[in-house]
N, C-alpha and C positions, 0 to 999 in steps of 0.2 A: 504494499499500499504506500502511496506517495504522501499520505497525511492530509488532514483537513486544512482548510485555509483559516488562519487565526482571525479572531474578531479584532476590531479596532482597538479595544481595550488591551487585548493580549499583545498586539503589535506594539502599542505604546509602552507596555511594561517591558517588552523585549528590548526596545530601543533604550530605555532607561537603564536596564541591567548592562546592556552593551557599553553604554557611556561610562558606567561605574567601573566595569571591567577594564576598559581602555585606560582609564585614569590609574587604576591599580597597576596595570602592566607597565605604565611609565614610571609611576612614583615609587611603588614598593621596592623594585629591584635597586633603585638609586639609594633609597634609605637603608636597604640591607647590604648594599655593596655586592650584589649578586645578580645574576641574570636568570632567575628561576631555576627549574630543574636541570636545564642543560648545563649550567655552571656547576651544579652538584656532580653531574656525571663527568664533566671535564676534570674536576678535582680527583675523582676516583681513578681515572685512567691516565693521569698526568705523568706517572713514571714509566708507563708501558703503553703508549698510544698506538703502537705500530703493529700491523698484521701484514703478512705477505699477500693474503687473499681472505678477507673477512667472510666467515661462514654465513649461512642464511639468516640466523637470528640477528646478526649485526647489519648485514646489508639491507635487511627489511626494516631497520629501525632508523628513521631519519634523525632522531635525537642523537643516536650513537654516531652516525656518520658525521653530523655537524661537529660534535664534541671532538671526534678523532681528527678531523681535518684542522680544527682550530688548534688543538694541542700539538699536532705534528708540525704545523707551520709556525707556531710560536717557538718551537724548538729548532727552527732553521731548516726543516725538511723541504719546504716549498713544494708540497705535493699538489698534483693536478688530477682532476677527476677523469677517469677512463672507464666508460660504461661498456659492459659486454656480458659474456657468459663462460662456457666451459673452456674457452681458449685460455683463460687465466689459470686454469687448473695446472699448477706446476708440479705434475706428478713425477717428473723426472728431472729434477734440477741438475743432477750430475750428467744428464744426457743433453740438455739444451741450456747451456749457460748464458745464452743471450736473452733469456726470458727477463722481462722488466724487473721481476723480483730480485734479480741479481744485477742486471745491467744498470739500472738507475739507483737501486738501494745501496749498493756496495761500492759506488764510485761517486765522486763529487762532480757531477755534471750540471750543477746548479738547479736541479729540479728532481722530483720523484713522482711516482704514479700512485694514485689511490684507486686500486682495481675494484670496481663496484659491480656486482651482479653475479648470479649463480646459474647453473643449468636450469632450464625452463624459463628464464627471464628473457622474453622476446620483446617485440616492439612496444606492445601496450604497457608492459611492466616498466619499460624505460621512459615511456611518455609520462606515466604517473610519477616515477622517481624524479624526473627532471622538474616537474611542476612542484613537487614537494620540497626540493632542495635548491630552487633557483636562486634564492637570496644568499645561499651559503657556498656557491660554486666559485672557487678562486678564478679571477679574471673573466668571469662569465663565459668560460669556454669549456667544452667537453669533447673528448674523443669517444665516438660511438662505433663499436664493433658490431656490424650487421651481417648475419650469416645467411647464406643462400638456403641452407638446409631448413631454416625456419619456415620457408615459403613452399617447400616441396609438398607434393600431393600426399605423401604418407604421414606428414606431420599433423598433429592435433593441437591447434592454437588454443582452443578452449581448455583442454586439459592442462596444457603448459601454463596457462594463466592462472587457473585455479590452484596449481601446485606452487606457484610463486607469489600469489597476491599478498600484498601487505596492506592491511587495514589502516595502519598508522600513516603510511605514505599516501594512501588515498584520502585520508582525512586532511592531511596537510595540503595536498593538491587542491581540494575543494575549498580550503581556507585561503588560498592564494588569490588575491584580487587581481593579479596580472593575467591570470588564465581566464579567457573569456567564458561567459555563460554557454555560448555555442560549443566551444571546445569541451567544456565540462560535460554538457549534455551528450555529446558524441562519445565521450569516453564512458559515461554511464550506460549508454545504449549497448556499447560493445561488451561491457562487463555483464550485463543481463544476458546477452546473447551467449556469452561464454559460461553461463551457469551460476554466476553469483546471484543470490537471492535479491529480489526487488526490495525487500525490507532492509537489507544491508546497504544496497546501493543508494536508495532514496531516503535513508534514515535522517539525512540533513534536514528534511522538510517536516519531521515530526516534532511536536511540542516537547515530548519527553527527551528526545535527543538534543534539542536545543538547550534545554536546562542542563542536561548532562555535560554538554560541551562547555557551558558557562562554568559549572562546578569544576570540570577538569582544568580549565584555564586558571581559576582561582587556586586550585590545588597546586598547580605548577609554580605559583608564586610563593605560597606559604609553606608548602610541604616539601622538604628537602630529603625525605626518607623514602622516596619512591623506590620500589624494588627493581633493581636492574640486573637481577641474577642471570637472566637469559642472555643479555648482551655482554655481560662481563665474563661469562663462562668461556673458557678456552676449548671447550668440547668441540671436536670436529664433527661435521655432518657426513652424510653418505658420500659426498663428492670430495671431501678433504681427507686424504689418507692420513691417519694419525701419525704415522712415522715421519711424515713430512712437516708436520706442525705448521701448516699454512695459516691457521687461524690463531696460533699462539700469540698472545700479547707480549710485546717486548719493547725496549727502548728504540728510538730512532737509530738505525745502524750507524756505527761510528764512521764507517767509510763514506757515508753520505755527506757528512759535514766537515771532514778533516781537510785542512789546507785550503788553497785557493781553488775556486771552481774551474774546471777544465772543459774544453770542447772535446767531445769524443773523437777518437781517431777511427773514423769509419772504415777506412781501408784495412787497418789492422784488425778490426773486429770482423770484417767480412772474411778476411783471410783465415783468421783463427776459426770461424764457424764453418767455413767450407771444409777445413781439415777435420774438425769435430764431427760434422755431419757424415763425412766419408767413413770415419771410424765407427760411428754409432749405427751405420746402415750397411755394414760390410757383408751382411748375410743375404742381401737381395739387391736387385738393380732398380728398384722403384723408389728408393729413398725413404723406406719404412724403418722405424727404429727397431733394432735387433731383438729386444726382449719380446715385443709383441709379435713380430714375425716368427721368431724361433719357437714361441710357445703356442703357435697355431692360430693366433688372432687373425692373421690375413686369410688363412684357409677357411675359417668360420665365416668371415665377412664375405668371401667369395661364394661360398655355398649358399648363403642366405640373401645375397644381394637382390635377386629377382623378387623376393618377398616384400621388399619395402622400397628399394630404389627404382620405382616404376610409377606409371601414371596411366590413367584411362583417357579422359577428355583433355584436361589441361594440366601442364607440368607444375604450375604454381597456383597457390591459393590467393584469391583476390582480397580476402579479409586481412591477410598479413600486410599487403601493400597499403590498405586503408589504415592499419595500425601504425605503419611507418610514417604515413602522412600526419597522423595525429602526434607523433613524436616531433615532427618538424613544426607542427602548429604550436605546440607547447613552447618549443625553443624560440620561435619567432615572437610569440606574445610576451615571454619573460625576459627577452634580451640575451638569451644564451646563443653563442656561436658554436655550432657543432662542426666537427670534422668526421664525416662518415667514412668508416673503413669498410670497403666491400670485400669481404673475406672470400678467398678462392677455395677451390677443392683440388685435390691431387688428380690431375688428368690421367695419369698412368692407371689409377684405380677406377675412377668414376666413368671413364670411357667404356668400361666393360658393363655399363648399366644403360637404362633408357635415357639417362641424363648425359648424353654425349655433348661434345663441345658446342655444337650448334644449338642445343637446347639450353645449355648453360648461358649461352650468349644472350638468349632472350631475357634472362634475369638481369644480367649485367647492364644491358642496354636500357632496360626500363628503369632500373634504379638510378642510372646516371641521368636519364632524362628527367626523372622526378627531382633529383637534386639540383640539376641545372635550372629547371623551371622555378624552383623554390629559392634559388640563390644560395644553396647549401654547399659548402666546400666538401669534396670527397677525394679519396684515393682508391684507384681501381687496381687490384692486384691480379686480375685475370691473366695478364701476360706471364705471370710466374707459375701458372698451373703445372708446367712441365719442368720447372727447376727442381731437381731431385731433393734439394735440401731446404726448400722453402716451407714445406709442411712435413711434420714427422709421421703423420698418418693421413687419413682421408681428408681431415678438415681442420687440423690444429696447426698453428704456426710452429715452425721448427727453427733450425739453426740460422740459415741466411734470412729466413722470413722475418724473424724477430729483429734482426739487425736493420732490415729495411723499415719495418714498422717503427722501431725505436727512433730511427732517423726522422720519419714523418711526424711522430709525436713530438720529438724534440724541436723540430722546425716549426710546428704549429704553435707550441707554447712559448718557445724562447725566441723566435724570430728567424726568418729565412736567412738573413745576412750572417747571423752568428753560426747557423748550421753550415752554410756554404763555406765558411772560413776553414772548416776542417777538410774540405775536399781538395 
């Protein structure tokens, strides 16, 4: 139910309460020398604000993300927001040392990355996340990793969204005055289509929820005892291998802030990663990392490829293109400048499916056309589909791939002139 229309008296009362709350939001933190619950969280994570890749409980908590960005940058990290999904899963740090969790974190290149997003986080999740965090994104810039597999016929966008949905981020998006009513309504429509209950989606219109939100706002000011157990826990989730400690809270890495900031030696990194890639894929000629290939991963993928890497009428789902445009809508309305990373697939593998090079070109061309029409900057990595070391499996960046991506990230955030200086 979308809720009944309040009477004039109720509307007047709401306006009065809202004014009182607004005054409290301004005055009380000043008097208390704090910024509500977020500052309480900042204090709790001050000594260990850094994770290589925050797990779901953290990435789905805008309060945590805000606090972590603020603390990391206060300690000299200069982290920038990078949105994506499973490509951030640094399962094999000893295999792909050019991953941002090593490249930026353990070298003083003047910046670092805040890797935000988990598996199942597709375009609609990122649209909501961007709207929730727009006032807290450093430099009003984000890099957005967009995957072709999200759009494929086998994919289930509705299921993926339900598995990744963050009520906290959604509430913050709806409270953001910069996001237009039209865009909010379009996001809500998609949420309902994807199986989120109308009661949850349209709760903003109910009298009870309005009062609840007022109470929550007041509580954030006066109550510094909010339970942050979920976001403060270092427990890994299904996607973060415990032995890798990707979600482990730690201080900003020493290598990140030691000495003078340097410009990366891109040629040296590329040479190193070509050698590393050759060593780590020596068991095959497709550029697949050894352990997966040798343990039968590729054989299982090949045997099952026709069960999912196929399509009937259309190779890509229209709903995901609509969600991508919603992400661009949110960015445009909130003043966020995105760099869209069009992630490639490994041609040597995917050419053995219905998604041959000409079919993949349909997606690349349409995504580029959307970005150009909307004035969004993008990088197209489709020319690297047959570079053996660009991806370490079907869809995840590998040795030379991360060097190129890191170069584009660095150039986007630090400026092209400084990046070119190293060439």
